[in-house]
LUMBASE-510045 format. One line per field, with one value per residue (C-alpha): x, z, y; residue in one letter; residue number from 0. Coordinates in nm, 3 decimals. Example, Ala and Ser with C-alpha at 12.3 -4.5 7.8 and 13.67 -1.06 7.14 Angstrom:
2
u c(1.230;1.367)
w c(0.780;0.714)
v c(-0.450;-0.106)
res c(A;S)
n c(0;1)
***
This chain:
566
u c(-2.916;-3.050;-2.945;-2.823;-2.853;-2.568;-2.492;-2.127;-2.043;-1.702;-1.523;-1.166;-0.989;-1.199;-1.533;-1.449;-1.247;-1.549;-1.776;-1.549;-1.570;-1.941;-2.008;-1.792;-2.022;-2.341;-2.442;-2.566;-2.343;-2.401;-2.124;-2.205;-1.928;-1.941;-1.678;-1.811;-1.604;-1.289;-1.013;-0.669;-0.331;-0.291;-0.031;0.132;0.001;0.156;0.024;0.190;0.193;-0.137;-0.286;-0.049;-0.225;-0.564;-0.445;-0.322;-0.660;-0.821;-0.578;-0.469;-0.101;0.023;-0.179;-0.060;0.302;0.247;0.095;0.331;0.544;0.867;0.978;1.336;1.325;1.331;1.623;1.675;1.846;1.997;1.917;2.147;1.979;2.266;2.151;2.251;2.068;1.877;1.640;1.617;1.335;1.593;1.677;1.330;1.195;0.871;0.653;0.875;0.992;0.845;0.816;0.689;0.769;0.407;0.372;0.112;-0.074;-0.394;-0.612;-0.443;-0.524;-0.880;-0.909;-0.785;-1.041;-1.314;-1.224;-1.229;-1.583;-1.735;-1.928;-2.075;-2.132;-2.359;-2.161;-2.336;-2.093;-2.165;-2.392;-2.368;-2.573;-2.756;-2.977;-3.017;-3.301;-3.256;-3.482;-3.537;-3.641;-3.361;-3.192;-3.362;-3.114;-3.162;-2.915;-2.813;-2.910;-3.086;-3.410;-3.425;-3.360;-3.380;-3.104;-3.053;-2.719;-2.502;-2.121;-1.937;-1.609;-1.596;-1.272;-1.154;-1.424;-1.694;-2.047;-2.190;-2.006;-2.138;-2.496;-2.496;-2.247;-2.247;-2.001;-1.652;-1.493;-1.587;-1.369;-1.074;-0.744;-0.520;-0.161;-0.025;0.046;-0.087;-0.007;-0.067;-0.031;-0.068;0.075;0.325;0.542;0.908;1.222;1.349;1.359;1.189;1.437;1.222;1.342;1.114;1.307;1.260;1.394;1.364;1.401;1.410;1.197;1.332;1.259;0.901;0.833;0.771;0.977;0.873;0.950;0.889;0.877;0.900;0.808;0.879;0.607;0.617;0.464;0.750;0.747;0.518;0.578;0.368;0.468;0.411;0.434;0.436;0.441;0.388;0.121;-0.140;-0.495;-0.606;-0.962;-1.176;-1.084;-1.185;-1.410;-1.156;-0.888;-0.729;-0.668;-0.521;-0.281;-0.171;-0.090;0.144;0.307;0.357;0.523;0.760;0.833;1.202;1.305;1.571;1.597;1.300;1.052;0.998;0.915;0.685;0.498;0.459;0.236;0.008;-0.255;-0.314;-0.306;-0.640;-0.577;-0.475;-0.523;-0.483;-0.587;-0.500;-0.321;-0.557;-0.647;-1.001;-1.052;-1.385;-1.504;-1.733;-1.753;-2.116;-2.457;-2.769;-2.739;-2.451;-2.080;-1.761;-1.467;-1.115;-1.028;-1.389;-1.366;-0.999;-0.761;-0.410;-0.275;-0.256;0.124;0.134;0.174;-0.061;-0.407;-0.446;-0.350;-0.605;-0.869;-0.793;-0.774;-1.082;-1.283;-1.183;-1.279;-1.605;-1.731;-1.613;-1.787;-2.110;-2.089;-2.011;-2.306;-2.544;-2.586;-2.672;-2.510;-2.567;-2.313;-2.090;-2.020;-1.886;-1.678;-1.527;-1.441;-1.293;-1.063;-0.949;-0.908;-0.551;-0.434;-0.592;-0.451;-0.098;-0.120;-0.242;0.009;0.289;0.174;0.172;0.510;0.674;0.518;0.605;0.896;1.148;0.992;0.929;1.235;1.240;1.612;1.919;2.041;1.727;1.777;2.140;2.044;1.771;2.010;2.274;2.016;1.904;2.261;2.317;2.017;2.193;2.454;2.201;2.070;1.780;1.560;1.603;1.534;1.220;1.070;0.844;0.606;0.641;0.526;0.227;0.135;0.142;-0.087;-0.388;-0.398;-0.658;-0.937;-1.041;-1.395;-1.598;-1.685;-2.003;-1.908;-1.557;-1.282;-1.048;-0.705;-0.580;-0.294;-0.429;-0.224;-0.299;-0.225;-0.253;-0.442;-0.245;-0.431;-0.563;-0.237;-0.038;-0.275;-0.268;0.110;0.158;-0.089;0.078;0.409;0.328;0.160;-0.158;-0.250;-0.570;-0.787;-1.084;-1.287;-1.281;-1.497;-1.593;-1.739;-2.047;-1.840;-1.704;-1.353;-1.184;-1.148;-1.058;-0.907;-0.910;-0.649;-0.443;-0.070;0.041;-0.271;-0.237;-0.517;-0.451;-0.667;-0.540;-0.719;-0.698;-0.706;-0.514;-0.186;-0.248;-0.038;0.271;0.448;0.732;1.023;0.938;0.667;0.750;0.621;0.843;0.886;1.043;1.216;1.344;1.600;1.831;1.619;1.313;1.512;1.639;1.299;1.118;1.397;1.395;1.016;0.985;1.284;1.172;1.093;1.179;1.492;1.727;1.805;2.049;2.023;1.758;1.527;1.381;1.116;0.894;0.761;0.451;0.655;0.596;0.899;0.978;1.229;1.330;1.489;1.598;1.478;1.826;1.941;1.752;1.879;2.240;2.213;2.044;2.311;2.618;2.863;2.858;3.157;3.019;2.676;2.838;3.015;2.684;2.511;2.799;2.771;2.395;2.440;2.690;2.450;2.146;1.996;2.093;2.329;2.286;2.630;2.787;2.609;2.751;3.099;3.068;2.973;3.275;3.499;3.576;3.657;3.410;3.562;3.364;3.191;2.857;2.544;2.625)
w c(2.467;2.701;2.744;2.390;2.366;2.560;2.587;2.635;2.753;2.622;2.288;2.416;2.442;2.673;2.507;2.144;2.257;2.447;2.150;1.928;2.151;2.222;1.849;1.809;2.054;1.875;2.122;1.993;2.142;2.109;2.198;2.305;2.321;2.422;2.166;1.817;1.658;1.694;1.825;1.675;1.836;2.200;2.429;2.389;2.557;2.591;2.527;2.771;2.874;2.837;2.653;2.366;2.335;2.338;2.055;1.866;1.905;1.767;1.472;1.518;1.607;1.256;1.246;1.594;1.488;1.168;1.361;1.658;1.794;1.726;2.075;2.158;2.521;2.770;2.811;3.102;3.015;3.203;3.151;2.847;2.686;2.755;2.819;3.172;3.193;2.947;2.965;2.633;2.552;2.501;2.873;2.995;2.735;2.544;2.850;3.145;3.114;3.117;2.738;2.601;2.264;2.148;2.205;2.016;2.055;2.247;1.977;1.705;1.900;1.954;1.578;1.501;1.740;1.593;1.237;1.341;1.477;1.299;1.031;1.275;1.588;1.639;1.748;1.876;1.886;2.031;2.309;2.671;2.938;3.186;3.379;3.429;3.563;3.591;3.708;3.644;3.284;3.161;3.168;3.063;2.965;2.904;2.688;2.657;2.290;2.170;2.274;2.570;2.492;2.660;2.676;2.850;3.010;3.065;3.073;3.205;3.012;3.037;3.223;3.563;3.587;3.486;3.459;3.471;3.796;3.951;3.842;3.966;4.255;4.385;4.408;4.277;4.606;4.750;4.501;4.407;4.589;4.560;4.446;4.529;4.197;3.882;3.519;3.203;2.839;2.514;2.163;2.083;1.787;1.801;1.589;1.731;1.492;1.579;1.688;1.905;2.242;2.501;2.665;3.033;3.222;3.601;3.859;4.230;4.485;4.611;4.637;4.733;4.420;4.404;4.240;3.877;3.530;3.186;2.901;2.525;2.290;1.927;1.711;1.376;1.214;1.151;1.371;1.643;1.989;2.277;2.588;2.942;3.278;3.605;3.945;4.304;4.480;4.751;4.611;4.481;4.471;4.205;3.879;3.635;3.445;3.438;3.181;3.206;3.578;3.496;3.245;3.502;3.753;3.504;3.411;3.775;3.857;3.559;3.463;3.457;3.425;3.170;2.867;2.626;2.896;2.790;2.432;2.556;2.790;2.515;2.328;2.621;2.550;2.188;2.241;2.128;2.309;2.650;2.929;3.304;3.591;3.929;3.944;4.116;4.143;4.128;4.421;4.440;4.638;4.353;3.988;3.917;4.047;3.909;3.528;3.518;3.525;3.505;3.277;3.257;3.425;3.528;3.766;3.842;3.712;3.842;3.772;3.461;3.496;3.552;3.191;3.253;3.200;2.835;2.915;3.199;2.957;2.678;2.910;3.103;2.782;2.663;2.993;3.043;2.695;2.726;3.060;2.924;2.632;2.860;3.084;2.790;2.866;3.232;3.396;3.747;3.663;3.422;3.625;3.934;3.715;3.529;3.856;4.007;3.708;3.693;4.065;4.109;3.795;3.918;4.269;4.138;3.892;4.156;4.411;4.156;4.072;4.440;4.505;4.197;4.284;4.042;3.889;4.019;3.821;4.127;4.354;4.684;4.666;4.445;4.623;4.522;4.163;4.158;4.306;4.044;3.759;3.902;3.940;3.578;3.450;3.635;3.482;3.168;3.379;3.583;3.478;3.242;3.432;3.744;3.561;3.392;3.701;3.808;3.541;3.320;3.604;3.667;3.298;3.274;3.574;3.381;3.192;2.918;2.886;2.545;2.508;2.226;1.935;1.801;1.517;1.474;1.418;1.699;1.675;1.930;1.931;1.871;2.011;1.889;2.147;2.148;2.476;2.692;2.636;2.992;3.154;2.942;3.008;3.383;3.375;3.178;3.378;3.699;3.586;3.493;3.655;3.502;3.372;3.412;3.273;3.109;2.992;2.977;2.713;2.746;2.518;2.592;2.809;3.023;2.874;2.825;2.457;2.463;2.718;2.668;2.879;2.911;2.968;3.081;2.917;2.584;2.482;2.381;2.288;2.367;2.178;2.207;1.839;1.828;1.670;1.321;1.379;1.586;1.689;1.487;1.601;1.321;1.549;1.912;2.217;2.293;2.662;2.757;3.096;3.292;3.514;3.517;3.794;3.568;3.286;3.518;3.676;3.344;3.194;3.482;3.477;3.100;3.038;3.304;3.097;2.781;2.584;2.579;2.249;2.128;2.186;2.458;2.283;2.436;2.373;2.672;2.764;2.550;2.238;2.235;2.146;2.357;2.337;2.679;2.612;2.852;2.743;2.788;2.482;2.249;2.433;2.415;2.042;1.973;2.155;2.048;1.771;1.485;1.614;1.967;1.835;1.646;1.963;2.150;1.880;1.873;2.250;2.226;1.963;2.190;2.484;2.565;2.859;2.808;3.065;3.094;3.242;2.958;2.711;2.884;2.886;2.515;2.442;2.641;2.479;2.815;2.856;3.097;3.428;3.422;3.142;3.033;3.017;2.723)
v c(0.094;0.364;0.730;0.783;1.164;1.324;1.697;1.791;2.144;2.251;2.210;2.225;1.889;1.673;1.751;1.663;1.359;1.231;1.307;1.097;0.792;0.829;0.835;0.524;0.347;0.466;0.738;1.076;1.347;1.722;1.967;2.323;2.585;2.951;3.056;3.139;2.862;2.656;2.882;2.946;3.018;2.924;2.772;2.431;2.117;1.773;1.422;1.184;0.821;0.639;0.937;0.856;0.520;0.693;0.919;0.613;0.443;0.758;0.743;1.105;1.062;1.138;1.460;1.558;1.509;1.707;1.998;1.965;2.243;2.054;2.150;2.054;2.156;2.441;2.682;2.924;3.251;3.545;3.913;3.923;3.623;3.382;3.027;2.923;2.587;2.369;2.073;1.890;1.653;1.377;1.380;1.291;1.050;1.094;1.168;1.258;1.617;1.968;1.938;1.605;1.453;1.494;1.868;2.069;2.395;2.340;2.491;2.283;1.966;2.089;2.150;1.798;1.652;1.873;1.774;1.409;1.439;1.739;1.551;1.300;1.512;1.813;2.121;2.434;2.727;3.071;2.946;2.833;2.657;2.880;2.638;2.263;2.051;1.675;1.396;1.027;1.090;1.315;1.654;1.980;2.249;2.621;2.814;3.179;3.196;2.884;2.724;2.487;2.122;1.784;1.524;1.194;1.284;1.592;1.613;1.918;1.944;2.322;2.380;2.496;2.763;2.516;2.650;2.298;2.227;2.545;2.473;2.113;2.103;2.459;2.753;2.693;2.805;2.465;2.281;2.503;2.446;2.751;2.691;3.035;3.202;3.366;3.299;3.499;3.398;3.590;3.608;3.884;3.984;3.882;3.901;3.572;3.279;2.953;2.686;2.459;2.595;2.752;3.034;3.123;3.425;3.398;3.675;3.586;3.770;4.100;4.471;4.404;4.202;3.827;3.554;3.538;3.406;3.554;3.303;3.335;3.050;3.149;2.996;2.819;3.128;3.376;3.684;3.549;3.413;3.292;3.483;3.363;3.537;3.345;3.516;3.417;3.620;3.602;3.596;3.933;4.069;3.901;4.073;3.802;4.040;4.326;4.238;4.583;4.526;4.185;4.341;4.601;4.325;4.164;4.494;4.598;4.265;4.258;4.618;4.712;4.343;4.260;4.032;4.062;4.156;4.522;4.417;4.143;4.375;4.633;4.387;4.313;4.579;4.474;4.097;3.950;3.622;3.761;3.503;3.555;3.332;3.192;2.856;2.615;2.251;2.118;1.882;1.698;1.396;1.285;1.381;1.294;1.382;1.221;1.239;1.487;1.403;1.613;1.546;1.689;2.019;2.073;1.779;1.726;1.994;1.916;2.265;2.486;2.453;2.076;1.959;1.666;1.821;1.720;1.362;1.350;1.479;1.228;0.927;1.039;1.078;0.732;0.567;0.757;0.671;0.311;0.261;0.407;0.165;-0.130;-0.041;-0.008;0.362;0.305;0.608;0.471;0.198;0.385;0.699;0.517;0.283;0.581;0.750;0.435;0.383;0.747;0.825;0.697;0.881;1.204;1.158;1.102;1.393;1.637;1.514;1.551;1.905;2.002;1.840;1.991;2.325;2.599;2.408;2.659;2.943;3.166;3.142;3.328;3.412;3.423;3.110;2.919;3.034;2.915;2.578;2.536;2.605;2.371;2.093;2.137;2.127;1.797;1.622;1.502;1.324;1.124;0.780;0.830;0.590;0.802;1.129;0.995;0.837;1.125;1.252;0.944;0.719;0.944;0.955;0.574;0.516;0.387;0.059;0.103;-0.149;-0.275;-0.144;-0.290;-0.062;-0.215;-0.451;-0.311;-0.565;-0.658;-0.818;-1.073;-1.323;-1.676;-1.967;-2.322;-2.593;-2.969;-3.013;-2.769;-2.439;-2.404;-2.513;-2.267;-1.977;-2.043;-2.065;-1.743;-1.532;-1.645;-1.500;-1.141;-0.843;-0.698;-1.043;-1.243;-1.520;-1.348;-1.647;-2.029;-2.195;-2.564;-2.827;-3.038;-3.272;-2.990;-2.995;-2.658;-2.578;-2.208;-1.971;-1.592;-1.418;-1.102;-1.068;-0.722;-0.577;-0.767;-1.004;-1.368;-1.666;-2.015;-2.293;-2.672;-2.752;-3.079;-3.188;-3.045;-2.730;-2.662;-2.345;-2.195;-1.981;-1.739;-1.598;-1.521;-1.335;-1.038;-0.955;-0.620;-0.600;-0.303;-0.477;-0.777;-0.924;-0.915;-1.080;-1.353;-1.421;-1.449;-1.658;-1.908;-1.946;-1.988;-2.214;-2.463;-2.770;-2.575;-2.492;-2.193;-2.024;-1.756;-1.382;-1.384;-1.632;-1.947;-2.208;-2.285;-2.627;-2.572;-2.499;-2.121;-1.909;-1.602;-1.320;-1.182;-0.845;-0.568;-0.224;-0.084;-0.281;-0.048;0.258;0.142;0.074;0.406;0.606;0.407;0.485;0.229;0.031;0.019;-0.085;-0.373;-0.487;-0.483;-0.690;-0.939;-0.975;-1.036;-1.307;-1.481;-1.498;-1.704;-1.513;-1.147;-0.995;-0.617;-0.555;-0.752;-0.522;-0.215;-0.374;-0.447;-0.089;0.032;-0.233;-0.392;-0.758;-0.921;-1.027;-1.347;-1.535;-1.389;-1.599;-1.823)
res c(M;K;N;Q;S;I;L;I;S;G;A;G;I;A;G;P;A;L;A;Y;W;L;H;E;Y;S;F;R;P;T;V;V;E;R;A;P;G;P;R;S;G;G;H;A;V;D;I;R;G;T;A;R;E;V;A;A;R;M;D;I;V;A;R;V;R;A;A;G;T;G;A;R;G;M;A;F;V;D;S;A;G;K;R;V;A;T;M;G;T;D;V;F;G;H;S;G;G;P;V;A;E;L;S;I;R;R;T;D;L;A;R;I;L;Y;D;T;T;G;D;A;V;E;Y;V;F;G;D;A;I;T;A;V;E;Q;D;G;D;G;V;R;V;R;F;E;Q;G;A;S;R;E;F;D;L;L;V;G;A;D;G;V;R;S;T;V;R;Q;L;I;F;G;P;E;E;R;Y;L;R;D;L;G;S;Y;M;S;L;F;T;A;P;T;E;M;E;Y;D;G;W;R;L;M;Y;T;V;P;A;G;G;G;R;P;G;R;T;A;A;C;Y;P;Q;L;E;P;G;T;A;L;T;G;F;F;L;R;S;A;P;L;P;D;I;R;S;D;T;D;A;Q;R;R;I;V;I;D;A;F;E;D;D;G;W;L;V;P;E;M;L;A;A;I;W;D;A;P;D;F;Y;F;D;R;T;V;Q;V;D;M;D;V;W;S;R;D;R;T;V;L;L;G;D;A;G;Y;C;A;S;P;M;S;G;I;G;T;S;L;A;L;V;G;A;Y;I;L;A;G;E;L;A;T;A;G;G;D;H;T;R;A;Y;P;A;Y;E;Q;K;M;R;L;F;V;H;R;A;Q;E;F;A;R;R;A;G;D;G;G;L;M;P;E;S;H;R;Q;L;R;L;R;N;Q;A;I;R;M;L;R;F;L;P;K;R;L;V;R;R;G;M;E;K;V;A;D;T;V;Q;L;D;E;Y;R;R;G;K;A;M;R;A;S;T;F;L;W;F;D;G;H;A;E;E;A;A;D;H;Y;T;G;L;F;A;D;S;A;I;L;E;R;Q;R;D;A;D;G;R;V;T;T;V;V;F;E;L;A;G;Q;R;Y;I;A;Y;N;G;G;P;Q;F;T;F;S;G;A;I;S;L;Y;L;E;C;D;T;Q;E;E;V;D;T;A;W;A;A;L;T;E;G;G;Q;E;G;P;G;G;S;L;T;D;R;F;G;V;T;W;Q;I;V;P;N;I;L;G;E;L;L;A;E;A;E;P;E;A;A;Q;R;I;L;T;A;V;H;G;M;T;R;I;D;I;Q;A;L;V;D;A;R;D;D;K;Q;P;E;S;P;S;H;A)
n c(0;1;2;3;4;5;6;7;8;9;10;11;12;13;14;15;16;17;18;19;20;21;22;23;24;25;26;27;28;29;30;31;32;33;34;35;36;37;38;39;40;41;42;43;44;45;46;47;48;49;50;51;52;53;54;55;56;57;58;59;60;61;62;63;64;65;66;67;68;69;70;71;72;73;74;75;76;77;78;79;80;81;82;83;84;85;86;87;88;89;90;91;92;93;94;95;96;97;98;99;100;101;102;103;104;105;106;107;108;109;110;111;112;113;114;115;116;117;118;119;120;121;122;123;124;125;126;127;128;129;130;131;132;133;134;135;136;137;138;139;140;141;142;143;144;145;146;147;148;149;150;151;152;153;154;155;156;157;158;159;160;161;162;163;164;165;166;167;168;169;170;171;172;173;174;175;176;177;178;179;180;181;182;183;184;185;186;187;188;189;190;191;192;193;194;195;196;197;198;199;200;201;202;203;204;205;206;207;208;209;210;211;212;213;214;215;216;217;218;219;220;221;222;223;224;225;226;227;228;229;230;231;232;233;234;235;236;237;238;239;240;241;242;243;244;245;246;247;248;249;250;251;252;253;254;255;256;257;258;259;260;261;262;263;264;265;266;267;268;269;270;271;272;273;274;275;276;277;278;279;280;281;282;283;284;285;286;287;288;289;290;291;292;293;294;295;296;297;298;299;300;301;302;303;304;305;306;307;308;309;310;311;312;313;314;315;316;317;318;319;320;321;322;323;324;325;326;327;328;329;330;331;332;333;334;335;336;337;338;339;340;341;342;343;344;345;346;347;348;349;350;351;352;353;354;355;356;357;358;359;360;361;362;363;364;365;366;367;368;369;370;371;372;373;374;375;376;377;378;379;380;381;382;383;384;385;386;387;388;389;390;391;392;393;394;395;396;397;398;399;400;401;402;403;404;405;406;407;408;409;410;411;412;413;414;415;416;417;418;419;420;421;422;423;424;425;426;427;428;429;430;431;432;433;434;435;436;437;438;439;440;441;442;443;444;445;446;447;448;449;450;451;452;453;454;455;456;457;458;459;460;461;462;463;464;465;466;467;468;469;470;471;472;473;474;475;476;477;478;479;480;481;482;483;484;485;486;487;488;489;490;491;492;493;494;495;496;497;498;499;500;501;502;503;504;505;506;507;508;509;510;511;512;513;514;515;516;517;518;519;520;521;522;523;524;525;526;527;528;529;530;531;532;533;534;535;536;537;538;539;540;541;542;543;544;545;546;547;548;549;550;551;552;553;554;555;556;557;558;559;560;561;562;563;564;565)
***
């Protein structure tokens, strides 16, 4: 395999995640980071949608949950601290809301990723790239502190203000799309007790000052809180190197505001982790040039306020490493494939961030503020599928490929047929989206013996083994459906030539048992009181094809107007 030595600039989220996967595929990654070591503290980030699957494949979900913030949601307060509107995590599902179920401080996630890779990956802390030369043979890199070194490939995972991007692609002004506001974060002392709620105090524009929000997130450590300040503003002169000027901007915008703002501002001068920056997107036509490629915020930041950046980084790292492995290290094949598979996700994330704007945190008037609060209060009364449609759909854009990890084991469902393997595989893949025949294996006479196929991203092997074994109802394929139409369509296609069974089960014409189950069944059972749950289960057991309306009627103890599917 070519191009095995790969330098990654940045030890935040994207860099260590990429290092993990590159090591899995037998590359030799090195991570360089300007900070003297893994950082502590920091703001919360969310792992959403497909990124949850990436975390599961890295086997870090348990550690993420253990170190998680335990966030219950976001609450908006008035100047007296009274909660006027709340958004709980239960309203939006695990990936749909402003606070996701898997929420963790950024530095805690970075530490988990570092600990997962630290023994196998070379980390160089306290140094940074200053110059890059690349040609057909490799990449020569100069550093601020260490001696120059040569690598096969270079990855810029060094954030919105990426040095690698500037060295390879040119000034950042070409690629930054301004989103019209500033944000500041820092840790401050607090007497508030941690209860899992992120508190937000919003002041509409007026009196020559912009719309703005001050936020307080009490931390797990007693007496500490992460504070946030968000304000709309035209771009100011470049003050990135003047942190005192940045602090004064925050103070001038928020001084004399109510709630906890005076106490929060009082801590700004002593905060060791003070952060201040413009909200921007990174918009690039291509993410690679020669042997260098960009990953995460360096190449496609959606917005520091979008809530999707960590997920973009984790999914991007998985795909980039997987494509390099698939291409045998050939970056000329891997880089375009990585970009092609990530582009739609990035487009949707950036579009969502632009459309959602500042999330109502910087209203232009008192009327806008009232409308925002009213809309938030209405959320819990709307159908959950409608509420979760935005961010959750974006976060689930990518369907992960199964990249091979050297000689690592791989589990697939093996189906033993008596001469009908190809017919069954063709039939199944014709029924479901994201399904395909991957491989047909033939014997010396040209007869198909084995078919490898995917159904909705899951891998199966159909084998013509003969009459020795037959299928049993003890093992079935479980199909989850969102709507009654999906249930009915799948049921009709699979029962043709087969046999209906109780409670959403059926046996198709090849003898394979299926369970066709609407997702709402689990939601109804989870939310129902014990007596209502028992009525729902009794209704299910009395059906063949499951009728969603009949489930709702059973929960509400209503007699159906017409017989259910029985």
